[in-house]
N, C-alpha and C positions, 0 to 999 in steps of 0.2 A: 550496079547494085539493084536487086529486084525490088519491086514495089512493097513487098512485105517487110523489108528491113531498112528502108530509107526514111529519112525525115523530110524528104522533098515531096511536095504535092505533085502528083503525076496523074491527075484525072484526064481521061481521054474522051473529050467531047467531040472528037473528029475535027477534021480540017476546017469545016464550016461552023463548028460549035453547036451543031444541032443534035448530036447523039444524046439520047435520054438516059439518065441514071435514076434508079428508084431511090426514093427518100422515105424513110419511116420517120414520122413526126410524133414526138412523145412529150407529154407534160413533164417538165423538169422536176416538179415537186412530187406529183403522185405516181409518176412513171407510166401512167395510162397511155396506151397507143391511141393517138388521135386520128391520124390520116396516113395513108400510103399514097404517095404522089410521085411525080417525076420532075426532074430539072434538066435543062440544057445549060450551056455556058452562060447564056444571058440571064436565066433565072437564078443560077448559082451566084453570079456576080452581083445581081441586084439584092439578093439575100444578104450577102456579106457587106454591101455598101449601106443598105437601108437599116439593117438590124432587125428586119421582119421577114418571116417565112414567105418566100416567093417561089412559085412553081411554074411549070409549063403545062398549060391546059391542052391535053391531046384532043379533046372533043371540040374546043373552040380554036385550037391552033394559035394560041396567044399567051403572053405572059399573064400570070394570075397571082396577084398579091392577096393571099388569103385574108379575108375580112375587110378589104378595102371598101366594099359597098355595104356590108352588114355591120361593120364596126367590131367584128369579132377577130381582131388582129392577133397574130401569134408572134410575140417578141422573142427574138433569138437569144438564147443563153449560151449555147454551145453547139458546134458542129463536129460530129465525129465521122470518121471514114472507116470502112472495113479494110481488111488486110490486103485485098487485091485492088483497092481503090476504084471499085466499080459500083458501090452503093453508099448511101449516106444516112446518118441518123441526126435529125434536128431535135435538140432539146430546147423546149420553148416554155414561155409563160403566157398562157392565154389571157388576153386583155378584154375579152368580151364575155358573153353569156354561154358560149359553146363553140365547138370547132366544126361541127357538121352543118351543111346547108339544109339537111332534112330537119323538120321541126317535130317536136313532141306534141301531144294532144293539147297542151296548154299554150302552144304557140312559140315556145322557146326552142332554141336549137339544142340538139343532143350534144353532150360534152365531147363525144367521140363519134367518128363515123362507124365504129364497131359497137353499136348499141343493141344488136340482136344476136342471139345465139341460135344455132341449128339444133332443134330438138331431135330426139331419137326417132320420132315419127316422120321426120323430114320437114316439118314446118318450122316457122321462125317464131321466136319469143323475144319481146323487148326486155332488156335487162337493166336499163338505167332509169 
């Protein structure tokens, strides 16, 4: 049976578990998109075990439990998978002050990593 029509989880993280899948992380309550990140098997398994959003940091090449150092943890409410089982949607409840590592002028984190829009002129405008 194809991945689109089975109830069996068939994520392909590769033989070594290092293949990366994109993950959209969304606030369960507001539906605001917070982060686009990646997971490998280790990060996916840690998310399911711990109940908190955990990713694979491509820049640091290590496991990254969002909010572990800042206190801005993302409690996992639900994990969804797309039809081809090659991307994920994490529905979370933010437990801190924001989801982004970038800070606003008042020193608090932005609620989402998508805190700017691209203006017609091509420059950026902060929207939160």
